[in-house]
C-alpha positions in Angstrom: 117.3 271.1 -60.5 120.4 269.1 -59.8 120.2 265.3 -59.4 119.6 264.4 -55.8 122.5 262.1 -55.4 121.6 260.5 -52.1 118.1 259.7 -53.1 119.2 258.4 -56.5 121.7 256.1 -54.7 119.0 254.9 -52.3 116.6 254.3 -55.1 119.0 251.6 -56.3 120.0 250.0 -53.0 117.8 251.0 -50.1 115.3 248.2 -50.4 117.4 245.7 -52.2 120.5 245.6 -50.0 120.3 242.9 -47.3 121.8 245.1 -44.6 120.9 248.7 -44.6 123.8 250.0 -42.5 123.5 253.6 -43.5 120.0 254.4 -42.4 119.5 257.9 -41.1 116.5 257.3 -38.9 115.8 255.6 -35.6 114.0 252.3 -35.3 110.5 252.5 -36.5 107.3 250.8 -35.2 104.0 249.6 -36.4 100.7 251.5 -36.0 99.7 248.8 -33.5 102.9 249.3 -31.5 102.3 253.0 -31.4 98.7 252.7 -30.3 99.8 250.2 -27.5 102.5 252.6 -26.4 99.9 255.4 -26.1 97.4 253.0 -24.4 94.9 253.4 -27.1 92.6 250.7 -28.6 93.4 249.1 -31.9 90.3 250.8 -33.5 91.3 254.3 -32.3 91.5 255.7 -35.9 88.3 254.0 -37.2 86.3 257.2 -37.0 88.9 259.3 -38.8 87.5 261.4 -41.6 89.6 261.1 -44.7 89.0 264.6 -46.1 91.3 267.5 -46.6 93.2 268.8 -43.6 94.2 272.4 -42.7 97.3 273.7 -44.6 98.9 274.8 -41.3 98.4 271.4 -39.8 95.7 270.3 -37.4 95.4 272.7 -34.5 96.1 269.9 -31.9 99.2 268.9 -34.0 100.4 272.5 -34.0 99.9 272.5 -30.3 101.7 269.3 -29.7 104.7 270.4 -31.8 104.8 273.8 -30.1 105.1 271.9 -26.8 108.5 270.6 -27.9 109.8 274.1 -27.8 110.3 276.5 -24.9 108.7 279.6 -26.4 106.7 278.5 -29.4 102.9 278.8 -29.6 100.8 276.9 -32.2 100.7 279.9 -34.4 104.5 279.7 -34.6 104.4 276.3 -36.3 103.7 275.3 -39.9 103.5 271.6 -40.9 104.9 270.2 -44.0 104.9 266.8 -45.9 108.2 265.8 -44.4 111.3 268.0 -43.7 112.3 268.2 -47.4 109.2 270.2 -48.3 110.1 272.6 -45.5 113.6 273.1 -46.8 112.3 273.7 -50.3 109.7 276.2 -49.3 112.0 278.1 -46.9 114.7 278.5 -49.5 112.2 279.7 -52.2 110.5 282.1 -49.8 113.6 283.6 -48.1 116.0 283.9 -51.0 116.0 285.6 -54.4 118.6 285.9 -57.1 120.1 289.1 -55.7 120.8 287.4 -52.3 123.7 285.4 -50.9 123.5 282.5 -48.5 126.1 280.7 -46.3 125.9 277.0 -45.8 127.8 274.7 -43.5 129.5 271.8 -45.3 129.1 268.8 -45.2 125.3 268.9 -45.0 122.2 267.4 -46.3 122.3 267.9 -50.1 119.2 270.0 -50.3 120.7 272.6 -47.9 123.2 273.4 -50.6 121.6 272.7 -53.9 118.4 274.5 -53.3 120.0 277.8 -52.5 122.5 277.3 -55.4 119.5 277.1 -57.7 118.4 280.6 -56.5 121.4 282.7 -55.6 125.1 283.0 -54.8 126.2 280.6 -52.0 129.3 280.3 -49.9 130.3 277.1 -48.1 131.8 277.1 -44.6 133.5 273.9 -43.7 133.3 271.7 -40.7 137.0 270.8 -40.1 137.5 267.1 -40.6 141.0 267.3 -39.1 139.7 269.0 -35.9 136.7 266.7 -35.0 134.5 268.6 -37.4 134.8 271.9 -35.6 133.1 275.0 -37.0 135.4 278.1 -37.1 133.1 281.1 -36.6 135.7 283.3 -38.2 134.8 281.6 -41.4 131.2 282.7 -41.0 132.4 286.3 -40.4 134.6 286.2 -43.5 131.8 284.8 -45.7 129.3 287.6 -44.9 128.6 290.0 -47.8 126.4 293.1 -47.9 123.7 291.0 -49.6 123.9 287.9 -47.3 120.4 286.9 -46.3 120.7 283.5 -44.6 123.0 281.1 -42.8 122.1 277.4 -43.0 123.3 274.9 -40.4 122.6 271.4 -39.3 123.4 270.2 -35.7 123.6 267.4 -34.8 125.1 267.3 -38.2 124.3 265.1 -41.1 126.5 263.1 -41.9 129.1 263.6 -39.1 126.9 263.7 -36.0 128.8 266.8 -34.8 127.3 269.2 -32.3 129.1 272.5 -31.9 129.6 273.8 -28.3 126.6 275.8 -26.9 128.8 278.8 -26.6 129.7 278.7 -30.3 126.0 278.4 -31.2 125.2 281.4 -29.1 127.9 283.3 -30.8 126.6 282.2 -34.2 123.2 283.6 -33.3 124.7 286.9 -32.2 126.5 287.1 -35.6 123.2 286.6 -37.4 121.5 289.1 -35.2 124.2 291.7 -35.7 123.9 291.4 -39.5 120.1 290.8 -39.6 120.5 287.3 -41.1 118.0 284.5 -41.0 119.3 281.4 -39.3 117.9 278.2 -40.9 118.6 275.4 -38.5 118.1 271.8 -39.4 117.4 270.2 -36.0 116.0 266.8 -37.1 118.4 264.9 -34.8 117.9 267.0 -31.7 116.9 265.0 -28.6 119.0 261.9 -29.7 122.3 263.3 -28.6 124.6 260.5 -27.4 125.7 263.0 -24.6 122.7 265.0 -23.6 125.0 267.7 -22.0 125.9 268.7 -25.5 122.4 269.6 -26.5 122.0 273.1 -27.9 119.1 275.4 -28.0 116.6 275.5 -30.8 117.0 278.4 -33.2 113.3 279.3 -33.1 113.4 279.7 -29.3 116.7 281.6 -29.2 116.5 284.0 -32.1 113.8 286.2 -33.6 114.9 285.4 -37.1 115.7 281.7 -36.4 113.8 279.0 -38.3 113.9 275.5 -36.7 113.3 272.6 -39.1 112.2 269.3 -37.6 110.3 266.1 -38.5 108.8 262.9 -37.1 111.3 260.8 -39.3 114.6 260.9 -37.6 114.7 261.1 -33.8 111.2 259.7 -33.5 111.8 257.0 -36.1 108.5 257.5 -37.9 109.5 258.5 -41.5 106.4 256.9 -43.0 104.2 259.6 -41.5 105.8 262.3 -43.7 105.1 265.0 -41.1 107.7 267.8 -40.7 107.5 271.4 -39.6 109.1 274.8 -39.3 108.9 276.8 -36.2 109.8 280.5 -36.0 109.0 283.7 -34.1 108.7 285.4 -37.5 105.0 284.9 -38.2 105.2 287.0 -41.4 107.7 284.5 -42.9 105.5 281.7 -41.7 102.6 283.2 -43.5 104.6 283.4 -46.7 105.7 279.7 -46.3 102.0 278.7 -45.8 101.1 280.4 -49.1 104.0 278.7 -50.9 102.8 275.3 -49.5 99.6 275.9 -51.5 101.6 275.1 -54.6 103.2 271.9 -53.1 101.4 269.4 -50.9 98.5 271.9 -50.0 97.9 269.9 -46.8 99.1 266.8 -44.9 97.6 263.3 -44.7 94.9 263.1 -42.1 96.0 259.6 -40.8 99.6 260.9 -40.5 98.5 263.9 -38.6 96.5 261.8 -36.1 99.4 259.3 -35.7 101.9 262.2 -35.2 99.7 263.7 -32.4 99.6 260.3 -30.7 103.4 259.9 -31.1 104.1 263.3 -29.6 101.8 262.5 -26.7 104.3 259.7 -25.7 107.4 261.3 -27.1 109.4 260.9 -23.9 108.9 257.1 -24.1 109.8 257.0 -27.8 112.9 259.2 -27.4 114.1 257.3 -24.4 113.8 254.0 -26.2 115.6 255.3 -29.3 118.4 257.0 -27.3 119.0 253.7 -25.4 119.2 251.8 -28.7 121.6 254.2 -30.3 123.8 254.3 -27.2 124.0 250.5 -27.2 124.6 250.4 -31.0 127.3 253.0 -31.1 129.3 251.0 -28.5 129.1 248.1 -30.9 130.6 250.3 -33.6 133.3 251.4 -31.2 134.3 247.8 -30.7 133.9 246.9 -34.4 136.1 249.7 -35.7 138.7 249.1 -32.9 139.2 245.6 -34.5 140.3 247.1 -37.8 142.6 250.0 -37.0 144.4 249.7 -40.3 141.3 250.1 -42.3 139.3 252.8 -40.5 139.7 256.0 -38.5 136.6 256.0 -36.3 135.4 259.1 -34.3 132.6 258.6 -31.8 129.9 261.1 -32.9 128.2 263.6 -30.6 124.7 262.9 -31.6 122.2 261.6 -34.2 122.2 258.0 -35.3 124.8 258.4 -38.1 128.6 258.8 -38.2 131.1 259.6 -40.9 134.3 257.5 -40.4 137.4 257.6 -42.7 138.3 254.6 -44.8 142.1 254.2 -44.7 142.5 250.9 -46.6 143.6 250.3 -50.1 141.7 251.8 -53.0 139.0 254.4 -52.9 136.1 254.5 -50.5 133.8 254.5 -53.6 135.1 251.2 -54.8 135.1 249.8 -51.2 131.4 250.7 -50.7 130.5 249.4 -54.1 132.1 245.9 -53.6 130.8 245.7 -50.1 127.1 246.1 -51.1 127.4 244.0 -54.3 129.2 241.1 -52.6 127.9 241.1 -49.1 124.8 243.2 -49.3 126.0 245.8 -46.8 124.9 249.3 -47.7 127.0 252.3 -46.8 127.0 255.8 -48.3 130.4 256.8 -49.8 131.8 260.3 -49.8 130.6 261.1 -53.3 127.1 261.4 -51.8 128.3 264.4 -49.8 130.4 266.0 -52.4 130.0 269.8 -52.4 130.0 272.2 -55.3 131.1 274.9 -52.9 134.5 273.5 -51.7 136.6 270.4 -51.5 135.2 267.8 -49.1 136.9 264.7 -47.7 137.0 262.0 -50.4 137.7 259.1 -48.0 134.6 259.0 -45.8 131.4 256.9 -45.6 128.2 257.3 -43.7 127.2 254.5 -41.3 123.9 254.4 -39.3 123.3 252.9 -35.9 119.7 253.8 -35.1 118.0 250.6 -36.0 117.6 247.3 -34.2 119.2 244.9 -36.7 122.8 246.2 -36.5 124.2 242.9 -35.3 123.3 241.1 -38.6 124.8 243.9 -40.6 128.0 244.0 -38.6 128.4 240.3 -38.9 128.2 240.5 -42.7 130.5 243.5 -42.7 133.1 241.6 -40.6 132.9 238.6 -42.9 133.6 240.8 -45.9 136.6 242.5 -44.2 138.1 239.2 -43.0 137.7 237.7 -46.4 139.2 240.7 -48.2 141.9 241.5 -45.5 144.9 241.0 -47.8 143.4 243.1 -50.6 142.3 246.0 -48.3 145.1 246.3 -45.7 147.7 248.9 -46.7 
């Protein structure tokens, strides 16, 4: 397998940088805070049996997850140890070496590298010069007789882009016409900055749609390592369950209990996280407005990450490297999202705004820019 560039970069800096300004998740909480939010006693998990759990996920967890969809039932849900296991299993089950896949670029690296390890893959770009728009004609043009799957991510990682609902409906019709699976990474759904831009979930809208989601991003609970795939295609789900036997086998019992509790108060968690993101993105609006010669900032549609352009002197790679080494401010440079399928913008960086400590990071970021102003300004 190819080196997972993002995780390799994080293994060096994620826990050593003083200001993690590129986090892709919402603000997390302690077990005690979650139990308080759900009005449960501190000893609520004391009686939990620490044996094996069901491969599909606990029945009440499946039920709780199904409740986040319009049409899904518990039997339409398979749980995984995080979203990454779901991506891996889905690509291995759905694709073989004679197939062809289409992947939207930029995207989470595994969405591209896993299919590439199996079969031919065509990248379809989000247009950086047109607010990351997706041209559906590019999807049409990429389809081959052996195309099996289209993989998308909206709200997009790393851009925060959400395509219009009408475009997403047309994409589904393209997939339906050609009998293609639609693998839809929806981990940032429900934290749209403008809720009117929210699009449907693939599993609800399309008989061959697979919706990937997780407790990590919108819910801010990555430590639980609970993800899932929902789909109307129960035959595919059965194949995924059998593939999971070779991976995690089953999920952590404490994580499943805590995920059920979190989903029981999901409206409260999501409302808190949306409010924090909306407040933080306004701070980024103001911050980047103060440095128009250094950055081209576009307000994202959703998620808690954005992908602005660095317009100062030197490369964005060198900029991010000096920033983290001298000031302890961690960003993700464009090389992390480099694609093997096509050219991608080399002058971008990912910044996150889902966590509560953004003010400290912005203060350090501003100190760096003010100190380096003469060196950076074109």
